[in-house]
Every structure is written in C-alpha cells, then in structure tokens.
C-alpha atoms as an extended CHARMM CRD file, in Angstrom:
* protein
*
       187  EXT
         1         1  UNK       CA             74.6810000000      205.4950000000       61.8220000000  PROA      1               0.0000000000
         2         2  UNK       CA             76.3850000000      207.9930000000       64.1790000000  PROA      2               0.0000000000
         3         3  UNK       CA             80.0720000000      207.9880000000       64.9530000000  PROA      3               0.0000000000
         4         4  UNK       CA             79.2110000000      207.0050000000       68.6440000000  PROA      4               0.0000000000
         5         5  UNK       CA             77.2810000000      203.9950000000       67.8800000000  PROA      5               0.0000000000
         6         6  UNK       CA             78.4750000000      200.7490000000       69.3450000000  PROA      6               0.0000000000
         7         7  UNK       CA             75.8830000000      198.4400000000       68.2930000000  PROA      7               0.0000000000
         8         8  UNK       CA             75.7800000000      196.4990000000       64.8490000000  PROA      8               0.0000000000
         9         9  UNK       CA             72.6090000000      196.7710000000       62.7510000000  PROA      9               0.0000000000
        10        10  UNK       CA             72.2230000000      193.0230000000       62.9780000000  PROA      10              0.0000000000
        11        11  UNK       CA             69.8710000000      190.8730000000       64.9540000000  PROA      11              0.0000000000
        12        12  UNK       CA             69.3520000000      187.1340000000       64.7960000000  PROA      12              0.0000000000
        13        13  UNK       CA             66.2580000000      185.3220000000       66.5500000000  PROA      13              0.0000000000
        14        14  UNK       CA             65.6550000000      182.0660000000       67.3740000000  PROA      14              0.0000000000
        15        15  UNK       CA             61.9690000000      181.9670000000       66.0200000000  PROA      15              0.0000000000
        16        16  UNK       CA             61.8220000000      178.1440000000       66.0430000000  PROA      16              0.0000000000
        17        17  UNK       CA             58.1890000000      178.2350000000       64.6480000000  PROA      17              0.0000000000
        18        18  UNK       CA             55.3870000000      180.8610000000       64.0070000000  PROA      18              0.0000000000
        19        19  UNK       CA             52.5970000000      178.4090000000       65.0470000000  PROA      19              0.0000000000
        20        20  UNK       CA             51.4080000000      179.2080000000       68.2320000000  PROA      20              0.0000000000
        21        21  UNK       CA             50.4130000000      175.7540000000       68.7610000000  PROA      21              0.0000000000
        22        22  UNK       CA             53.9090000000      174.4130000000       67.9640000000  PROA      22              0.0000000000
        23        23  UNK       CA             55.4540000000      177.1860000000       70.1120000000  PROA      23              0.0000000000
        24        24  UNK       CA             53.3400000000      175.8760000000       73.1290000000  PROA      24              0.0000000000
        25        25  UNK       CA             54.4260000000      172.3500000000       72.5520000000  PROA      25              0.0000000000
        26        26  UNK       CA             58.1060000000      173.6060000000       72.6540000000  PROA      26              0.0000000000
        27        27  UNK       CA             57.6660000000      175.5760000000       75.7360000000  PROA      27              0.0000000000
        28        28  UNK       CA             58.2180000000      179.0430000000       74.4010000000  PROA      28              0.0000000000
        29        29  UNK       CA             56.7710000000      181.9750000000       76.0440000000  PROA      29              0.0000000000
        30        30  UNK       CA             56.2500000000      184.1350000000       73.0760000000  PROA      30              0.0000000000
        31        31  UNK       CA             53.5800000000      183.9690000000       70.2180000000  PROA      31              0.0000000000
        32        32  UNK       CA             53.5290000000      184.9360000000       66.6950000000  PROA      32              0.0000000000
        33        33  UNK       CA             51.7160000000      188.3240000000       67.5250000000  PROA      33              0.0000000000
        34        34  UNK       CA             54.4420000000      189.3870000000       69.8470000000  PROA      34              0.0000000000
        35        35  UNK       CA             57.0850000000      188.5170000000       67.2570000000  PROA      35              0.0000000000
        36        36  UNK       CA             55.1020000000      190.6260000000       64.6340000000  PROA      36              0.0000000000
        37        37  UNK       CA             55.0470000000      193.6260000000       67.0970000000  PROA      37              0.0000000000
        38        38  UNK       CA             58.7970000000      193.1400000000       67.9300000000  PROA      38              0.0000000000
        39        39  UNK       CA             59.9650000000      193.0930000000       64.5110000000  PROA      39              0.0000000000
        40        40  UNK       CA             57.8830000000      195.9220000000       63.4350000000  PROA      40              0.0000000000
        41        41  UNK       CA             59.4440000000      197.9250000000       66.3980000000  PROA      41              0.0000000000
        42        42  UNK       CA             63.2560000000      197.1580000000       65.5060000000  PROA      42              0.0000000000
        43        43  UNK       CA             62.7530000000      197.6420000000       61.9380000000  PROA      43              0.0000000000
        44        44  UNK       CA             61.1140000000      201.0880000000       62.3210000000  PROA      44              0.0000000000
        45        45  UNK       CA             64.0400000000      202.0840000000       65.0320000000  PROA      45              0.0000000000
        46        46  UNK       CA             67.1490000000      200.7310000000       63.1290000000  PROA      46              0.0000000000
        47        47  UNK       CA             67.4930000000      201.7230000000       59.5270000000  PROA      47              0.0000000000
        48        48  UNK       CA             69.0390000000      199.0580000000       57.4920000000  PROA      48              0.0000000000
        49        49  UNK       CA             68.5480000000      196.3560000000       60.1100000000  PROA      49              0.0000000000
        50        50  UNK       CA             69.3800000000      192.9310000000       59.1160000000  PROA      50              0.0000000000
        51        51  UNK       CA             67.0800000000      190.5330000000       60.6100000000  PROA      51              0.0000000000
        52        52  UNK       CA             67.9570000000      186.6420000000       60.6210000000  PROA      52              0.0000000000
        53        53  UNK       CA             66.0950000000      183.7780000000       62.2260000000  PROA      53              0.0000000000
        54        54  UNK       CA             66.5450000000      179.9390000000       63.3780000000  PROA      54              0.0000000000
        55        55  UNK       CA             63.4850000000      177.9270000000       62.3630000000  PROA      55              0.0000000000
        56        56  UNK       CA             62.7390000000      174.2190000000       63.2610000000  PROA      56              0.0000000000
        57        57  UNK       CA             60.8340000000      172.1890000000       60.7800000000  PROA      57              0.0000000000
        58        58  UNK       CA             58.9120000000      168.9890000000       61.3330000000  PROA      58              0.0000000000
        59        59  UNK       CA             58.4480000000      169.4010000000       65.4070000000  PROA      59              0.0000000000
        60        60  UNK       CA             56.2420000000      166.5190000000       66.5190000000  PROA      60              0.0000000000
        61        61  UNK       CA             52.6300000000      167.4780000000       65.8200000000  PROA      61              0.0000000000
        62        62  UNK       CA             53.3310000000      170.1930000000       63.2840000000  PROA      62              0.0000000000
        63        63  UNK       CA             50.5490000000      170.0170000000       60.5800000000  PROA      63              0.0000000000
        64        64  UNK       CA             50.5920000000      171.5470000000       57.1370000000  PROA      64              0.0000000000
        65        65  UNK       CA             48.6420000000      174.4540000000       58.8070000000  PROA      65              0.0000000000
        66        66  UNK       CA             51.1430000000      175.0650000000       61.3730000000  PROA      66              0.0000000000
        67        67  UNK       CA             53.7800000000      174.9400000000       58.6960000000  PROA      67              0.0000000000
        68        68  UNK       CA             51.8040000000      177.5020000000       56.7620000000  PROA      68              0.0000000000
        69        69  UNK       CA             51.6920000000      179.7710000000       59.7410000000  PROA      69              0.0000000000
        70        70  UNK       CA             55.5550000000      179.7260000000       59.8810000000  PROA      70              0.0000000000
        71        71  UNK       CA             56.0600000000      180.0530000000       55.9060000000  PROA      71              0.0000000000
        72        72  UNK       CA             53.4370000000      183.0420000000       55.8080000000  PROA      72              0.0000000000
        73        73  UNK       CA             54.9300000000      184.7440000000       58.6230000000  PROA      73              0.0000000000
        74        74  UNK       CA             58.3610000000      184.5050000000       57.2210000000  PROA      74              0.0000000000
        75        75  UNK       CA             57.2450000000      185.2910000000       53.6780000000  PROA      75              0.0000000000
        76        76  UNK       CA             55.5720000000      188.6340000000       54.9140000000  PROA      76              0.0000000000
        77        77  UNK       CA             57.9430000000      189.5790000000       57.5760000000  PROA      77              0.0000000000
        78        78  UNK       CA             61.1220000000      191.6860000000       57.3890000000  PROA      78              0.0000000000
        79        79  UNK       CA             63.3260000000      188.6890000000       58.1810000000  PROA      79              0.0000000000
        80        80  UNK       CA             66.1710000000      188.8930000000       55.7240000000  PROA      80              0.0000000000
        81        81  UNK       CA             67.0870000000      185.1070000000       56.0940000000  PROA      81              0.0000000000
        82        82  UNK       CA             66.9100000000      182.0280000000       57.9100000000  PROA      82              0.0000000000
        83        83  UNK       CA             68.7120000000      179.0880000000       59.0080000000  PROA      83              0.0000000000
        84        84  UNK       CA             66.2690000000      176.1910000000       58.6320000000  PROA      84              0.0000000000
        85        85  UNK       CA             66.8080000000      173.2930000000       60.9950000000  PROA      85              0.0000000000
        86        86  UNK       CA             64.9750000000      169.8130000000       60.2100000000  PROA      86              0.0000000000
        87        87  UNK       CA             63.6800000000      168.3710000000       63.5750000000  PROA      87              0.0000000000
        88        88  UNK       CA             65.3970000000      165.1520000000       64.8330000000  PROA      88              0.0000000000
        89        89  UNK       CA             65.3080000000      163.4750000000       68.1540000000  PROA      89              0.0000000000
        90        90  UNK       CA             67.7620000000      164.4180000000       70.7370000000  PROA      90              0.0000000000
        91        91  UNK       CA             68.7890000000      162.0410000000       73.4650000000  PROA      91              0.0000000000
        92        92  UNK       CA             67.2240000000      164.0370000000       76.4480000000  PROA      92              0.0000000000
        93        93  UNK       CA             64.6170000000      166.1970000000       74.7660000000  PROA      93              0.0000000000
        94        94  UNK       CA             61.1080000000      165.7740000000       75.9350000000  PROA      94              0.0000000000
        95        95  UNK       CA             59.7670000000      166.1120000000       72.5610000000  PROA      95              0.0000000000
        96        96  UNK       CA             61.3900000000      162.7790000000       71.7280000000  PROA      96              0.0000000000
        97        97  UNK       CA             58.5580000000      160.9870000000       73.7150000000  PROA      97              0.0000000000
        98        98  UNK       CA             55.6010000000      163.4290000000       71.9180000000  PROA      98              0.0000000000
        99        99  UNK       CA             53.2270000000      161.6330000000       69.5920000000  PROA      99              0.0000000000
       100       100  UNK       CA             52.8110000000      162.5600000000       65.9760000000  PROA      100             0.0000000000
       101       101  UNK       CA             56.4360000000      162.6020000000       64.6760000000  PROA      101             0.0000000000
       102       102  UNK       CA             56.4350000000      163.4480000000       60.8340000000  PROA      102             0.0000000000
       103       103  UNK       CA             57.5780000000      161.6110000000       58.0040000000  PROA      103             0.0000000000
       104       104  UNK       CA             61.3340000000      162.4860000000       56.9700000000  PROA      104             0.0000000000
       105       105  UNK       CA             60.2200000000      162.9610000000       53.6580000000  PROA      105             0.0000000000
       106       106  UNK       CA             57.5130000000      165.7220000000       54.6420000000  PROA      106             0.0000000000
       107       107  UNK       CA             60.2830000000      167.3640000000       57.0150000000  PROA      107             0.0000000000
       108       108  UNK       CA             62.6220000000      167.4920000000       53.9760000000  PROA      108             0.0000000000
       109       109  UNK       CA             60.1130000000      168.8970000000       51.6720000000  PROA      109             0.0000000000
       110       110  UNK       CA             59.2310000000      171.6110000000       54.1060000000  PROA      110             0.0000000000
       111       111  UNK       CA             62.8080000000      172.4600000000       54.8960000000  PROA      111             0.0000000000
       112       112  UNK       CA             63.4520000000      172.7150000000       51.1420000000  PROA      112             0.0000000000
       113       113  UNK       CA             60.5270000000      175.2360000000       50.7210000000  PROA      113             0.0000000000
       114       114  UNK       CA             61.7790000000      177.3150000000       53.6800000000  PROA      114             0.0000000000
       115       115  UNK       CA             65.4420000000      177.5270000000       52.4530000000  PROA      115             0.0000000000
       116       116  UNK       CA             64.2200000000      178.7440000000       48.8700000000  PROA      116             0.0000000000
       117       117  UNK       CA             62.2020000000      181.3510000000       50.3660000000  PROA      117             0.0000000000
       118       118  UNK       CA             65.2820000000      182.1550000000       52.3990000000  PROA      118             0.0000000000
       119       119  UNK       CA             67.5160000000      182.4370000000       49.4850000000  PROA      119             0.0000000000
       120       120  UNK       CA             64.9890000000      184.5660000000       47.6920000000  PROA      120             0.0000000000
       121       121  UNK       CA             64.5140000000      186.9570000000       50.8840000000  PROA      121             0.0000000000
       122       122  UNK       CA             68.3300000000      187.3850000000       51.2910000000  PROA      122             0.0000000000
       123       123  UNK       CA             68.7240000000      188.1520000000       47.7570000000  PROA      123             0.0000000000
       124       124  UNK       CA             65.9190000000      190.8750000000       47.9250000000  PROA      124             0.0000000000
       125       125  UNK       CA             67.5510000000      192.2870000000       51.1000000000  PROA      125             0.0000000000
       126       126  UNK       CA             70.9850000000      192.4610000000       49.6080000000  PROA      126             0.0000000000
       127       127  UNK       CA             69.8630000000      194.0980000000       46.3720000000  PROA      127             0.0000000000
       128       128  UNK       CA             68.0550000000      196.7170000000       48.3670000000  PROA      128             0.0000000000
       129       129  UNK       CA             71.4040000000      198.2210000000       49.2550000000  PROA      129             0.0000000000
       130       130  UNK       CA             72.6540000000      198.6230000000       45.5260000000  PROA      130             0.0000000000
       131       131  UNK       CA             73.6530000000      202.0960000000       44.9170000000  PROA      131             0.0000000000
       132       132  UNK       CA             73.9840000000      202.9590000000       48.4820000000  PROA      132             0.0000000000
       133       133  UNK       CA             77.4850000000      203.6110000000       50.3980000000  PROA      133             0.0000000000
       134       134  UNK       CA             78.0200000000      201.4630000000       53.3440000000  PROA      134             0.0000000000
       135       135  UNK       CA             81.1980000000      201.3370000000       55.7580000000  PROA      135             0.0000000000
       136       136  UNK       CA             82.7920000000      198.0240000000       55.3830000000  PROA      136             0.0000000000
       137       137  UNK       CA             85.3720000000      196.1730000000       57.6760000000  PROA      137             0.0000000000
       138       138  UNK       CA             87.5860000000      194.3610000000       55.5720000000  PROA      138             0.0000000000
       139       139  UNK       CA             88.9730000000      190.9500000000       56.8210000000  PROA      139             0.0000000000
       140       140  UNK       CA             90.9190000000      189.2790000000       54.1710000000  PROA      140             0.0000000000
       141       141  UNK       CA             92.1390000000      189.2670000000       50.4350000000  PROA      141             0.0000000000
       142       142  UNK       CA             91.5530000000      186.1360000000       48.3700000000  PROA      142             0.0000000000
       143       143  UNK       CA             91.8680000000      185.7990000000       44.5610000000  PROA      143             0.0000000000
       144       144  UNK       CA             92.5950000000      189.6000000000       44.0830000000  PROA      144             0.0000000000
       145       145  UNK       CA             89.2490000000      190.6590000000       46.0210000000  PROA      145             0.0000000000
       146       146  UNK       CA             89.1320000000      192.1020000000       49.5040000000  PROA      146             0.0000000000
       147       147  UNK       CA             86.3540000000      190.7060000000       51.5560000000  PROA      147             0.0000000000
       148       148  UNK       CA             84.3980000000      192.3070000000       54.3930000000  PROA      148             0.0000000000
       149       149  UNK       CA             81.1390000000      192.8310000000       56.0680000000  PROA      149             0.0000000000
       150       150  UNK       CA             79.1050000000      195.9090000000       56.9330000000  PROA      150             0.0000000000
       151       151  UNK       CA             77.6830000000      196.6030000000       60.5300000000  PROA      151             0.0000000000
       152       152  UNK       CA             74.3320000000      194.7910000000       59.2940000000  PROA      152             0.0000000000
       153       153  UNK       CA             76.3380000000      191.5720000000       58.0320000000  PROA      153             0.0000000000
       154       154  UNK       CA             76.2680000000      192.3690000000       54.2610000000  PROA      154             0.0000000000
       155       155  UNK       CA             79.2140000000      190.3760000000       52.6460000000  PROA      155             0.0000000000
       156       156  UNK       CA             81.1500000000      192.6390000000       50.4890000000  PROA      156             0.0000000000
       157       157  UNK       CA             83.6470000000      192.2250000000       47.7750000000  PROA      157             0.0000000000
       158       158  UNK       CA             86.0930000000      195.0500000000       46.2210000000  PROA      158             0.0000000000
       159       159  UNK       CA             89.0510000000      195.2420000000       44.1180000000  PROA      159             0.0000000000
       160       160  UNK       CA             91.8820000000      197.4980000000       45.7800000000  PROA      160             0.0000000000
       161       161  UNK       CA             95.6660000000      197.9240000000       45.4850000000  PROA      161             0.0000000000
       162       162  UNK       CA             95.5540000000      199.1910000000       48.8770000000  PROA      162             0.0000000000
       163       163  UNK       CA             95.8830000000      197.1030000000       51.9350000000  PROA      163             0.0000000000
       164       164  UNK       CA             92.3740000000      196.9970000000       53.4590000000  PROA      164             0.0000000000
       165       165  UNK       CA             92.9140000000      194.4830000000       56.1670000000  PROA      165             0.0000000000
       166       166  UNK       CA             91.3840000000      195.2010000000       59.4290000000  PROA      166             0.0000000000
       167       167  UNK       CA             90.1280000000      198.8390000000       57.9900000000  PROA      167             0.0000000000
       168       168  UNK       CA             86.6080000000      200.1820000000       57.9570000000  PROA      168             0.0000000000
       169       169  UNK       CA             86.1860000000      202.1210000000       54.5400000000  PROA      169             0.0000000000
       170       170  UNK       CA             83.1610000000      203.5360000000       52.7540000000  PROA      170             0.0000000000
       171       171  UNK       CA             81.9300000000      201.3760000000       49.7590000000  PROA      171             0.0000000000
       172       172  UNK       CA             79.5530000000      202.1420000000       47.1890000000  PROA      172             0.0000000000
       173       173  UNK       CA             77.6380000000      198.7800000000       46.6160000000  PROA      173             0.0000000000
       174       174  UNK       CA             77.2720000000      198.3640000000       42.6160000000  PROA      174             0.0000000000
       175       175  UNK       CA             75.7980000000      194.8470000000       42.3030000000  PROA      175             0.0000000000
       176       176  UNK       CA             74.8650000000      191.4280000000       43.5520000000  PROA      176             0.0000000000
       177       177  UNK       CA             76.6520000000      188.2780000000       42.7260000000  PROA      177             0.0000000000
       178       178  UNK       CA             77.1410000000      184.9740000000       44.1700000000  PROA      178             0.0000000000
       179       179  UNK       CA             75.4220000000      185.6430000000       47.3000000000  PROA      179             0.0000000000
       180       180  UNK       CA             77.3010000000      188.7920000000       48.2030000000  PROA      180             0.0000000000
       181       181  UNK       CA             77.8050000000      192.5040000000       47.0270000000  PROA      181             0.0000000000
       182       182  UNK       CA             80.2840000000      193.7660000000       44.8660000000  PROA      182             0.0000000000
       183       183  UNK       CA             81.2940000000      197.4100000000       45.6020000000  PROA      183             0.0000000000
       184       184  UNK       CA             83.7220000000      200.3950000000       44.8670000000  PROA      184             0.0000000000
       185       185  UNK       CA             85.8200000000      201.9220000000       47.6090000000  PROA      185             0.0000000000
       186       186  UNK       CA             84.6210000000      205.4640000000       47.9360000000  PROA      186             0.0000000000
       187       187  UNK       CA             86.9300000000      208.3090000000       48.6440000000  PROA      187             0.0000000000
C-alpha cells in the first residue's frame, strides 16, 4: 500500500443471495456469474482485500437448491465473512405478498449454517495475516491492551506503554485469539 493510497482495502457487498432465481424475485439486476467475475477482479487487483457481504436467508420461494447455490458460492468465494439476515415480512415490501413463505425453523437452520461458515472463513482470513506486518490505527485502550484496525478491517490488539490513540503504527501480527489478531508493535 503506497503512501498516497486514499482507499482502504475493505469492501462490503449486499449479495443477498447467489441463486439467480431468488435474485430475480428480489428485483436485483446482477447474477451469480457477474459477482464471481467482480470478486475475481477485485481480489486480483487489491492485495489483502477484506471482502464482506450481506446475505438474506429464507426469501419467499427459496428452495434447498437455491440455498445451496448461495452456500456453495460463499464457501468457495474470497468473501472473508458475511452478515446473515433471516427473512421477515416488512410492512411495505412486495415480498410480503409472495407465495411460498418458508417455515421459520428452516430459515433458522439455514441461517445457522451460514453463520458457522462465516465464522470459519473469518478465522481463516485473519490467520492468513499471522507473521505479516500491517499498519494499525489505534482507537482506544481497554484492560491494558490497545485496540485498533488495519485498513482492511482486521481487529488488532497490542500491549504498549506508549499512548497509541489515533496513531497509525506498524504491527507484526503474531496470533489469532477471540476473533481478533494479537501483535507486537514494530519499530
């Protein structure tokens, strides 16, 4: 990352589903193949990019095959984590009047599957940075640790006697624990 870079290596995409049929029901103009090409392009052009996504589970008419399309896409894609939303009727949403609403137990089971996959992928992504040095913007000190974020949204914790608040400091990332990376301030 050059000194004149003004963008962070972080992108959060509202995927919603990766079933072309469900995307059509939702009125989305993109399809799975387009997302595959887009993700390939951005990950090839932005080293260390953290890709996040929003996914809706249980949209009316979502079959097991439709859910599998989404699950398999997310499992094999470079998406590092995803926020999973369970479909629910909204007062003015057109989908409220769609047929084939799913049983809440099915929606819950599918949501759980995706959340577990997301947790696994997030851990994998974070662990891929162990041993690397990244610049971290520190925000606050809690319980003796400084907490901060890299430009690709990695949460980092370090011990330092220096006041790191609002400073960008190089940190060697040493280990993964409690959904974040622990590191050592580099000199």
